[in-house]
C-alpha positions in Angstrom: 7.5 8.2 19.7 6.3 8.5 16.1 3.6 6.6 14.1 3.7 6.0 10.3 0.4 5.1 8.8 1.0 3.3 5.5 -1.9 3.4 3.1 -1.7 1.5 -0.2 -4.1 3.1 -2.7 -5.6 1.9 -6.0 -8.6 3.5 -7.6 -10.1 5.0 -4.4 -11.1 8.4 -5.8 -14.4 8.3 -3.9 -13.0 7.3 -0.4 -9.4 8.5 -0.1 -10.0 12.1 1.0 -12.6 11.0 3.6 -10.2 8.3 4.8 -7.4 10.8 5.3 -9.8 13.1 7.1 -10.7 10.2 9.5 -7.0 9.4 10.1 -6.1 12.9 11.0 -9.1 13.2 13.2 -7.9 10.5 15.6 -5.7 11.5 18.5 -2.9 9.0 18.7 -0.9 10.9 21.2 2.2 11.1 19.2 3.6 12.6 16.0 2.2 10.9 12.9 3.3 10.5 9.2 0.9 9.5 6.5 2.5 7.4 3.8 0.4 7.1 0.7 1.6 4.7 -2.1 -0.6 5.0 -5.2 -0.4 1.8 -7.3 -1.0 3.4 -10.6 -4.6 4.4 -10.1 -6.6 5.2 -13.3 -9.8 6.7 -11.9 -8.7 10.2 -10.9 -7.3 9.3 -7.5 -3.9 10.8 -8.5 -5.4 14.1 -9.0 -6.4 14.1 -5.3 -2.8 14.2 -3.8 -2.2 18.0 -4.3 -5.6 18.7 -2.8 -4.7 16.6 0.3 -1.6 18.7 0.9 -3.6 22.0 0.4 -6.3 20.9 2.7 -3.9 19.7 5.4 -0.8 21.8 5.0 0.6 20.9 8.4 0.2 17.1 7.9 3.3 15.0 7.3 2.6 13.4 4.1 5.0 11.0 2.2 3.4 10.3 -1.3 4.8 7.8 -3.8 3.2 7.4 -7.3 4.0 4.0 -8.8 4.4 4.1 -12.5 3.0 0.5 -13.0 0.4 -1.4 -11.1 2.2 -3.9 -9.0 -0.2 -4.9 -6.2 -0.7 -4.4 -2.5 2.5 -6.2 -1.5 4.6 -4.0 -3.7 2.9 -0.9 -2.4 3.5 -1.9 1.2 7.2 -2.6 0.6 7.6 0.9 -0.8 5.5 2.3 2.1 7.5 0.6 4.7 10.7 1.9 3.1 9.4 5.5 3.3 8.1 5.1 6.9 10.0 7.1 9.5 8.0 6.1 12.6 8.9 3.9 15.4 5.6 2.1 15.0 3.9 1.4 11.6 0.2 0.7 11.0 -1.3 -0.6 7.8 -4.5 1.2 6.6 -6.5 0.3 3.7 -7.9 3.3 1.7 -11.5 1.9 1.2 -13.2 3.0 4.5 -13.8 -0.7 5.5 -11.5 -0.2 8.5 -12.1 2.5 11.1 -9.1 4.6 12.3 -10.9 5.2 15.6 -9.6 1.7 16.5 -6.0 3.0 16.5 -6.0 3.4 20.2 -6.8 -0.2 21.0 -4.4 -1.4 18.2 -1.5 0.6 19.6 -2.1 -0.1 23.3 -0.2 -3.5 23.5 2.9 -1.9 21.7 2.9 1.3 23.7 2.6 -0.6 27.0 5.6 -2.7 26.1 3.7 -6.0 25.8 3.8 -6.6 22.0 6.0 -6.1 19.0 3.1 -6.9 16.4 -0.7 -6.5 16.8 -3.3 -7.9 14.5 -6.8 -6.3 14.5 -9.4 -9.1 14.2 -12.8 -8.7 12.6 -13.9 -11.9 14.3 -13.4 -11.3 18.1 -14.8 -8.6 20.3 -18.1 -6.8 20.2 -17.5 -4.0 17.9 -20.0 -3.2 15.1 -19.7 -5.2 11.8 -21.6 -4.8 8.6 -23.3 -8.0 7.7 -22.2 -9.2 4.2 -20.9 -12.2 2.4 -21.1 -15.6 4.2 -18.6 -17.4 2.1 -16.1 -14.6 2.5 -16.2 -15.1 6.3 -15.8 -18.8 5.9 -12.9 -18.4 3.5 -11.2 -16.0 5.8 -11.5 -18.3 8.8 -10.3 -21.4 6.9 -7.2 -19.5 5.6 -6.5 -18.3 9.1 -6.8 -21.9 10.4 -4.5 -23.2 7.8 -2.0 -20.5 8.5 -2.2 -21.2 12.2 -1.5 -24.9 11.6 1.7 -24.0 9.8 2.9 -21.1 11.9 1.8 -22.4 15.3 -0.1 -19.2 16.1 -3.7 -18.9 17.4 -4.9 -15.9 15.4 -8.5 -15.5 14.4 -7.9 -13.2 11.4 -4.8 -13.7 9.5 -6.1 -11.7 6.4 -7.0 -8.5 8.2 -5.8 -5.2 6.9 -5.0 -3.9 10.4 -1.5 -5.1 11.3 0.7 -2.9 13.5 4.5 -3.4 13.9 7.4 -1.9 15.7 9.6 -0.6 12.9 12.4 -2.9 13.9 10.2 -5.9 13.1 9.7 -4.7 9.5 13.4 -3.9 9.2 14.0 -7.6 10.0 11.8 -8.9 7.3 12.4 -9.2 3.5 9.0 -9.0 1.8 8.7 -10.6 -1.6 4.9 -10.7 -2.3 3.6 -8.4 -5.0 -0.1 -8.7 -4.4 -2.6 -9.9 -1.6 -0.3 -12.7 -0.6 1.6 -10.1 1.4 -0.8 -10.9 4.3 0.2 -14.6 4.8 3.7 -13.6 4.1 3.8 -11.0 6.9 2.1 -13.5 9.2 4.5 -16.3 8.5 7.6 -14.1 8.9 6.7 -12.5 12.1 5.8 -15.9 13.5 9.2 -17.3 12.4 11.0 -14.3 13.9 9.6 -15.1 17.4 8.1 -11.6 17.9 5.5 -11.0 20.6 2.1 -11.0 18.7 -1.1 -9.7 20.2 -4.7 -9.6 18.7 -7.5 -7.1 19.4 -11.1 -6.8 18.2 -11.9 -4.2 15.7 -15.0 -2.9 13.9 -15.4 -3.7 10.2 -17.7 -2.2 7.4 -17.1 -4.4 4.4 -17.9 -3.2 0.9 -19.9 -5.0 -1.8 -18.4 -5.6 -5.2 -20.7 -2.8 -6.5 -19.1 -0.5 -3.9 -15.5 -1.3 -5.1 -14.4 -4.5 -3.3 -11.5 -6.0 -5.1 -10.5 -9.3 -3.4 -12.2 -12.5 -4.7 -12.0 -16.4 -4.6 -8.9 -16.6 -6.8 -7.1 -14.5 -4.3 -8.1 -17.2 -1.6 -6.6 -20.0 -3.7 -3.4 -18.0 -4.2 -3.3 -17.4 -0.4 -3.3 -21.2 0.2 -0.2 -21.7 -1.9 1.4 -18.6 -0.3 0.8 -20.0 3.2 2.7 -23.2 2.1 5.5 -21.3 0.3 6.3 -19.0 3.1 6.2 -21.8 5.7 8.4 -24.2 3.9 10.3 -22.6 1.0 11.0 -18.9 1.8 
């Protein structure tokens, strides 16, 4: 079995190399491919990719440099296209999500129980950085609304950590360009009748000063996306 780790990247010059180091340090018990899709970074991130190849010459990198910034959804579409693994995990490049959680994320799939696994920031007893109250409320409300329309009982629809058997992704036509890819993926795996599991993960969120990008406008856009992908797409 082979694992593809798809990492959408935009302006993460201060975190990307450390993230790759953490990913490679985890023993996943199988071959792994690291897929990096740079969404037209402007902060010097693009200069890091040759260094990554030099530092880890034996690592299996697939690197795509987007010419125009298109958003996380577009980067994931390209990353899924490049992925050659039997299992695919989404990994953000900002160090908010810890690759040491890969074992528990992969376990339901490797044991044959699941086709899709969500890593939840709101269940379990793993360490969490204490940050924005209203972000937490917004995430929970979006998940509740998504659950009402998909008939799932997830606790964290907006989580980065989503793991798929590759055949699941091959069955989905993604259309989102930006952060609405999260409700789109959720709606389409629910519609496909795939076996979905959820496990608790650790989380160390960033402040806006540290580079956090998502805001309240993205939450409003997500509401409309949840409706769109339930009824119209």
